[in-house]
N, C-alpha and C positions, 0 to 999 in steps of 0.2 A: 572726313573720309567717307566716301560713299561705299555702299556694299560692293560695288563692282571693283573698287580699288582694294578693298580688303581681300576680296577673292583673288585678285591678281597677285597681291602680296603673299597670300597663303600658298599659292601655287609655286611661287618662287622659293619660298622656304622649304616646301616639300621636295623640290628638285635638288636643293643643297644638302638635305639630310641623307645619310647613308644608313643602311641597315647594319646591325651589329655583326661582327665576324662570326661565322659559323664554326663550331668546334670541329676539328679534324678527328673524327672518331676512329678512323683507321689507324692513324699514328698513335693515338692514345692506347688503343687495344694492343697494338704491336709492342709498345713499351711495357704494358702490364704483363703480357704473355712472356716477353723476354726476361723480365724481372722474376716471374714465377719459375721459368726454366733455370735461371741462375741459382735461385734459392734451392731448387730441387737438386741441382748438380752439387752444390756445396753440402747438402744433407747426405747425398749418396757417397761423396768422398769421405765424409766423416764416418759414415757407417762402414765403409770399406777399410778405413784406417783402424777402426775398432776390431773388425774381424781379423785383419792382418796382425794386430798386436796379440790377439788370442792365439793365432797360429804360431807366432814366435815363442809364446809361452806354453807350447804344446808339451814340453818336457815335464811340466808340473804334474805330479801324480794325482789320482782322484782324491777328492776330499774324504777324510774319514767320517763315518757316521757315529752317532752316540751309541755306547754299549746298551744292552738290554736293561741292566741295572747299574746306573751310574752312582747310586747312593743318594743320600739326602742332600738337599740344596743347602749350601753354606751362604750363598748370596744369590739374589735374582734381581733383575731390573728389566724394564721395558724402555725402549728409546728408538734411536735411529742407528743403522749401520751405514757408515759413509764411504766404505771401500777399503781395499787393501793395496799396499804398495810394497816394493822391495824395501827391506829394512834400511833405515837411514837415508832413503831417497824419497822424500815425501811427495814428489811429483811423478814417480815411475809407477803408475797404476798397473795393477795386475788384474786382467780381465778373464783369464782362463777359468773354467769351471764356475762361472758366475760370480767370482769374487769382486768384479768391478761394478756389480749392480747395487745401487743404493736401495735401501728398503727399511721398513720397520724391523725391529729386532726384539726378541726375548732372549736375554742372556741368563744362563744359570751356571753357577760355579759349584762344582761338587768335588769330592776327594779324587774322582777319576779325571777331571779336567773341566774345560769350558765348553758348554753346549750353546751353540749359536743357532737359534730357530728364527728363520726369516720368512714370513708369509709372502708368497708370490715369488720367492727366489730360492736358491739352493741352500739348504741347511748344512751345517758342518759341525764337527766336534774337534776340539784341540785337546789331546791327552795331556795330562799334567807333565809328563816327561818331555813334551815338545814345547812347553811354555818357557820363554827366555826372560821376559821382562814386562812390567806394566809401568806406564808413566802417564803423566798429564802433558798434553801438548796443545798447540793452537791450530794446527792444520794438517790436512792430509788430502792429496789428490783432488784439488779443486774445491775444497771446503776449508775455509779459514774462519776461525772463531776467536773469541777473546782468549788471552793467555790462560792455559789450564782448562779450557772448555771442552776438551776432547780426551776421552780415555783411549789410549793407544796400547794395544797388547802385541808384543813381539813374540813370534812363535816360529818353530822350524817345521818345514814341510818339504820332504825330499831333500834336495841339495840347497834349498833356499831358506833364507830368513825373511819372514813376512811381518809387516806392521799392519794391523787391522784397527780401524778407527771407529769408535762407538761414542754416542752421546746419549746420556740418560735423559729421561723426561724430567728428572730431578738431579741437576748437575752436582748438588752437594754430596751425592752418593759416590762420586768418582774417587775421592780420597780413600774411602773404605775399600773399594775394589783394588786400587793400587797396592795398598798395604797388605791385603789378604793374598792377592796373587803373588806378590814378591815374597811373602813369607812361605807360601806353598812351594815356590821354586827353590827357595833356600833349603827348606826341609827335605825336599825331594833330592836335591843334589847332595845333602849331607847323608841321607840314607843310602844313596847310590855309592858314595865314597866308602861307607862302612862295609858294604857287601864285598 
């Protein structure tokens, strides 16, 4: 092969080759913008549903605050507050007055009741007369743990019975909480019956 033939053969190869397809950026950008709008719409609908649920639960009275002198602490724990639901219906989350907001929690049990202090969320107090039951459970409103991994306290507020779920940083403490709260409820109901 002479250089002229090689050059002629190279020109033929170049004519047969095609350039790579160019990316259609307009279509790609359109899909990304469409997907972002869809995600924003879903988020907005979820937020509106949360606000609507709070409106439906507007009959729930304001949460009580702790008395000035609740007495000495019988038990205290730090952990997580996982939310509150209608008693016996572990998926019916209560969102009114901030009860649906998950947060860190400092629980203190005194002779006056249960003090729930939540940094970054609404604190509340459950007087001992409103306490109904304490038990170990495995789930509440979107949080499922192992069997007995959640301390659930049932209490009365207004016309409703509410289950509130807590998880201690040291789950072994849960049994002591259940025993003490239930004994306080039993003692309180016995004292009420004697009056």
